[in-house]
N, C-alpha and C positions, 0 to 999 in steps of 0.2 A: 410123121406123115403130114404133108402140107394140106391145110383145110381147103375145101373147094367152096367157092362162093358162087351161088347160082346167079343167072342173069337177072332173075326177079329181085333177089336181094340187092344186087348191085344197083338196079334201076331204082329201087325204093330208097337206097342210100342217097342216090344222086338227087332225086326229087326232094327228099326231106332236107338235104344239105343246101340245095338251091333256095328253098324256102327259108332256111336258117340264115343265109346271107342277107336276105331282105330284112328280116327281123333284127339281126345284129347290127346292120347298117343304121337302122332307125334308132336302136338303143344307143349306139355310139354317138350319133348326132345329138340326141337328147342329153347324153352324158356330157358332151362337150359344151352344149348350150348352157347346162346347169352350172358349169364351172367357169363360164365366161366372165361372170362378175368378179370371181375370186382372183383369177390370174391376170385380170386387167383387160385392156382392149385387145381383142383378137380379130382375126379376119372372120368374115361371115362363115359360120359353121356349115353352110350349105353350098359354099363355093366349090370350084373344081378341085382345089388342093385338099380341102377337108374331105370331100367325097372320095377322092383318090386314096388318101391315107386310110379312110375308114374301110374301103373295099379291100385294100391290101391286108389290113388286119383281119377282116372277115374271111379272106381267103385262107389265112393261117388256121382260123377256127374251122373252116370248111374242110381243110386237109385233116385236121385233128378228128373231125366228125367221121370222115371216111375211114380213117384208121380204127376209130372206135367201133364202127359197124363191121369191121373185119374185111374190108375190101383189099385183099392182098394183091401185091404186084403193081399197085398204082403209085407207090412211092419208092424211091431208091436213094442211096447215098446219104442216109442220115442215121442209120443204126449205129455207126461207129461213135456217134456223139453221146452214146448212152452212159459211158463210163466217165464220171467226172474227174477221177483221180489219174486218168491216163492223159499224158501230154499229146500223144499222137493218135488220131482216129482215122486212119487212111483205109483200112481194109474193110470196106463197107459195100461191096458191089452186089452181092446176091444173098441178102439176109432179110428176114421178116421185119415188118415195120409195125406190127399190131400194137405193141406197147412202147414204141420208141418215143412218141410224143409226150409220154409221162416222165421221161428221163430228164436228168439235169442238162445233158448235152444238147438236147433239142431246145431247151429253154435258152441256152446261150445263143443259138441261131436266131430265135425270135427276138430276143432283147437286142442283139447286135443289129438286126435289121431295123428295129425301131430307132436306134441311135442314128443309123445311116439316113433314115427317112427325115428325122428331125434336122439333120445337117444338110438336107436337100442333096444327098449323094445318090446317084443312080445305081452304083455297083458296090458290092462288098465282097471281099476275099477273106476266107477263114482257113487258116493253115491246116486245121485239124480235119477238114473234109474236102479241101480243094486240091490235094496232092494225091495222086494215085501211086501208092507205094508198091503196087504189083509191077509197075514199070520202072526198071532200074534207070533208064535214060531220063524219064520225067523226074524221078526222085533226085538224081544227081544234078540235073539242071536247076531244080527248085532250091536245093541246099546251097548251090554255088551262087544263086542269084537272089536269095531271100533278102540279104542286106540291102541290095539295090531296090528291090520291090518295096520294102519298108520305107526306104528313103524317098521314093517317088510318090508314096501314098499321101493323100490329102490329110489324113489323120489315122492314127492307129489306136486301138482300144485295148487296154490291159484290164482283164477281169480278175479281181482278187477275191476268190470264192471264200477265203477264210477271214475276210475283214467285214465285220458287221457294224462297227462303230461308224459314226458320221463325222465328216469334217465340217465344223460349224461355218467355215468360210465358203463352202460350196454346196451344202445340202439345202433343200428347199421344202417349204411347208407341204406342198401337194404330194410329196413322197412319204406319206404316212404309211400305214399298213398297205401292203401290195395286194389289194383285193383283185378279183378277176375282172372287174369293170375297167381297171387300168388298161387292160390290153385292147380295149375298144376305143379309147379316147386319145387320139393322136393330137388333139388340140392342146394338150398340156405340154408345155415346153419346159426344159430344164434350165431356164435362164431367169427365173423370177425371184419371188419373195424368200428371204432367209427363213430357216425353220424355227429359230428361237427369237422371241422378243425379249426385251429387258425384264418384263414382269412375269415370264412364264418359262417352263422347261428348266432343265438342269443348267448350272452355270457354264459359261463358255470355257472356263479354265479346265473344269473336270472333263467336259466333252473333248476338249483338245488333247488332254493327256491320254485319255482312253484311245482316241484315234491314233495318236503317235505311237502308242505301244503296240496296237494291233497292226498298223501299217508297217512298222519296222520289222515285225516278226512274220510277215506274210511269207508263205512258202514260195510265192512267185519270185522272190528275190534269191531263192536258193537253187533255182533250176538253170541248167546250162543254156538252153535255147533262149531264155528270156533276156540274156545279156545284150544280144544284138537288137532284140525288140525294144530294149530300153534306150539304146544309143542311136540306132539308125533313123527312126522316123523324124520327120520335120516337126510333127506335133504328136504328143502321146498323152492320152487321157486315161486316168485310172477310174475304175468303177468298183463298187463294193459288191458283196454277195447279193444284195437286194437291188442292184443296178442303180445305186445312187452315185452321182458324180463325186469323186473325192478330190479332184484337182488335176492339174497337168504336171508334166515333168518339170517344166520351168517354175511353176508356182511351188512345187514340193522339192526343189533341187537341194535344199539344205538337209532335209531328213533323208533323201535318197543318197546324198553324199555320205552321210553318217553310216548308212547301212551297207553301201557298196564300195566305198572309198573312191568312187569315180569323181574326179574334180568337177566342181560346179561350173568351171569354164566349159566343160564338155556338155554338161546337162543343159546349160542355158545358151548354147551357141545358136546363132541364127541359121535358118535353113540354107543349105548350099555351102556352108563353111565348116561343117562338122568333119568332113574327111581331111581337110587341111589341118584342123586342130589335132586330129588323131595322129597325123604324120609327125607332129611335134612332140609326141609322147613316146617314151622309150618302150621297147618290146616287153621288158620285164614288168613294167608297171601295168601294161594292158593284160599281160598274163595273170597278174595278181588279182585283177577284177574277176577272173574266172575261178579263182581258188575256192575250194569247198563247195562248188556248185555240183549238182547231181544231174545225171542223164540216164535215161532208160537203157540205152545201149552204150557199151564201153567206148566204142569208137566215136560217139557223138561228143565226147569231151574235146576232141580235136575239130570235128566237123562244125560244131557250133561257133568256132572262132574264125572261120574262113573270112567272113565279111569284116570282122574287126581289124584284120591284118591285110585286107584287100588281096587275098590269096585265092587261087583256084586250083583244086587238085581232085583227082578221081576218088570216089568212095570205094572202100574195100571193107565191107562189113564181114566180120569174122577174123580179121587180122589181130584184133586185140587193142587195148587202150595204149599200151606202150609203143607199139609199132606205128599206130595212127598218129600219135602225138609226135613221134620222132619225124615222120614224114612232113608234118606241119612245120616243125622247126627247121627242117632242111629247106623247105620252100621259103620260109622267112629269111633264112641266111642267104639264099640266092638273090633275094630282092632287096636286102638291106645290109649295111655294114655295122649294125648295132651290136656291140659286145655285151650289152646288158642281158642278152638271151642266155649267157653263160652264168649270170649272177643269181643262181638258185641255190637253195640249201634245204636240208631236212633237219630242222632244229630239234625235233622231238624223237629222233631216232637214236636209241642208246648205242654207244660205240661197240660193245661186244657183239651186238646183233647185226652189225653192218658187215657187208662184204668189204674186202680190203681195197678193191680197185673199182673205179667207176669210169664211165664215159663222160663226155663233155656236155651231153644233152640230157635234159630232165626227163623223167618218166611221166609227168603229168603236171597240170597247172598248179596243183597244191604246193609244189616246190617253190613257187614264186610268191607265196603269201608274204604279206608285208613284214619286213625285217625290223622288228621292234618299233622304234619311233622314227625310222628312216624310210625314205622313198628312193627308188632308183630313178635317175634322171639322165637325160642326154648330156654328154660331157660339155664342160665349159670351153674346152680347147679342142682344136682339130687334132685328130689322131694321125700318127705317122703310118699306121698300118693301112692296108688296102683291102677292101672287100673282094677285090679280084683275086687276092691271094688265098681265099677260102673256097674249098670245094669239098663235096661229100662223096663218099663211096658206100658200097653195101656194108663194108666192114668198119668204117670209121670216118673221122673228120680230119681234114688237113686245114690247119688254121694258123694265122700269124698272130702271135701274142708277145707282149713284152715280159720277159722272164728275168728273175733275179734270185740267186740262191737264198734259201731261208736261213735266217740267223739262228745260230745254235745247233746247226746240223753238221757234225764233223764228217759225215759221209759224202757231202756234196751232191747228194742225189735228190734232195727235195728243193723245189723251187716255188716261188710266188709268181703266179700268172696274173699280171695286172690287167684289168679290163678297162676298155675305153668308155667308161660311163661314170656317173657320180652317184654317191649315196648322200642324200641331202636330209638334214634334220629339221626340227621345228624352227630353229633359228636360221634365217635365210643365208647367213654367211658361214654356216657350219657345214662344210662339204668334205666328203671323204672319197678316196679312190678305192673301190673294192678289188679284192684279189682272191684267187682260189689257190688251193694247195695242189701242186702237181709233183709227180715223182717219175724219174727216168726208169724205164724198164730194163735198160742195159747200159752199162758204163761205156761200152764200145759203140753205142749208137746215140748220137746227140739229138736225134729228132723224134724218138718215140717216147711218149709219156702216157701216164694214166692219172686220173684225178683221185685223190685220197681225202678222207675226212670230209664228206659232203655235209656234215653238220656244222661246218665252220665256213663263214664268209669273212675273210680278213678285211679290215679297213685300215687304210693308211692316210696320213696327212703329213705333208712336208717330209716325205721319205721316211717316216717313222710309223711303226705298227702301233695302232691305238686299240685294236680289238682283234682277237679275243685275249683275255688275260693269260690264257695258257701259253701263248706265244710271247707274251710281254712279261718275262720273269725279271728278277732283280738284276741278273747279269746282263740282259739285253735291253733293259728299259730305255736307256739313253743312247743306244746305238742307232746309227742312221744307215739304212741300206743304200748301196750305190745305185746309180742310175740303171734302170732296167734296160735290157737289150732286146730289141725286137727280133724274134726268130720264127722260122717256119717249122711247125711241129705236127706230128700225127698222133691222134688219140683214138683208139678203137672204141666202138660203142660198148662192147662188153668183152670179157675174157672167157672163152670156153673153158669148162671145168678141166678137161684133160691137160690144158696148157696154163692152168691158173698159177701165176707166180706167187711166191711167198715173200718176196722182197726184191732187191736188185743186186746185181753183181758189180763190184768195183775192185780195182787191182789191189792185191795184197802187197805190202811193203816187205820185200825179201831181205833187204839189207845186204844184198850181194849182187854184184854186177855180173851179168851173164856174158859168155863169150859172144863173139860176133856170129858164129855159126853154132846152132844147137838143134837138137831134135827133142820132141816132147810127145807125150801120150798120157791118156787117162789111165790110172791103174790103182789097185788097192793092195797090191802085193808088197810085203815087207822086204822082198829081196832087193827092191830099188833103193830103199831108205838107207841101208848101211854102206852103200857104195860111195866112194869119194867123188865120183863124177856125176852124181845125181842128187836131187833133193825134191821134197814134196811141198807144195803150197796148199794149205787147208782153208776152205771156206765154210763158215758156220752159218746156221740159220738164226734169224732174228725177225719173226713175223711182225707185220704192222698191226697192232691191235689197240694202241692207246697213244695219247699225245706224248707220253714219255719216250716211246719208241721213235717218235719223229725227231727227237733231240739227240739220238744216238746213231751209230752206224747201223744201216739196214742192209743186210746181205742175204742173197738168195741161196737156198740149197744147203747141202752138206756134202761136199765133193772134194776129192784130192786130185790135184794136177801134178803129175810126175814129170820133171824136166831132166833130161839126160844130155850131158855134154857130147858133142860130136867127136 
């Protein structure tokens, strides 16, 4: 039951709180005056700016005092900030606020506003409380526009709540223990004396190592939504658990690169040029930045990447991670001709546990994780394929790929699908062409394929297979594959279980020439076998379950075809 606050109590709270504003303003002015000598020459603490900053801080305390007195209904839209571990705090419209200001979420609001005041900014936008998730239209607009909003902001703040160490290059002496007086002294800026002198405090080297270790392991780098927060802003500043400045994206680009694999050229790009730089990076590499990141909702694994690829699409919460990520890939395919989107693999998936046949699109960004010591890159040469020849449907993908039969496959059913991108190693001149393994689903249809063995991403150079070793045995080590032929093919997203194939059909060698005219039928009766004018063609089953099967004939089913002369 909601407590009732009498008018007398509310009036008492107001009078006492108004008196508190005056007292706190005086304390703040004295506090600032007392630190004037330490921080250096400052503006007159009684000038308009100082009074303005003091009053704003006092208003925060006034609000906190009202909540403490129990004046319900006077505050809104801050309860959602109470949970520090929740990335999104949007559902906050009609909740109590009595104990909200004691929570860590409210502390973020206070500290963020302080940073904005010090930077002389008039407005601040906080994603955790400025998006109304109860409105699907507002939520969709926000998620599709967030990258642009970050890009246009003067500065973005990244709060790393699990980093307590200090960066000796950016920490400052006046940020000692964060006592309550700190909240009343806006005269203290974050731009002055370093925290350590040569003759005091721990050594620079030990402090730096501790900071590097905590910073690189921060949970902030494992969240899905923080990827665009890291890339989009023109300026990004990191703050520790105690709101000490840790540095900027540009100053920490080396360690950020080691943690995220994002090139330093992206992290250090000047404002206004980042989108152009992103366009020069292949799809697979950008997908790799999102690998192993976590999101509260499954669909957000795709939604959080909209800005990275400059894509807009409607949000359908409830459709699941795979469908949402597939829709994202389809939108990317429509807007780019980058074949690297097919250069994914599941290296940790044991072969016996895998399904036999796969589609051409990945099920999540984890499939694009870095491939050993190699990066995917935009191709060195122009491709003969055209992005206009690629289109999607509800059932599958029509795409133009360069195909070549796989060496050592006597059935002629397994092909290498060469992709129009590069795999580049540590050595600048060491480039490979990636390829995926495809298999025809019918001998009599030259356009329908499925992907097999998604744990393998074949790499070729000079028309020779150099990886994996499973395909480069002694017999085929020195063989050169012929030039791949570009073909238009169709690959379904998945195979429904009722029609799930076990292999592929290819013609059996009868060793006997049929007459010009003949009749045929399926049958299992022995009465056809002993007749001189009929014979039976047998097809046996050899399911795809290991690489050994890829080197032998792969045949579907177990069926007899009876042919009778006319």
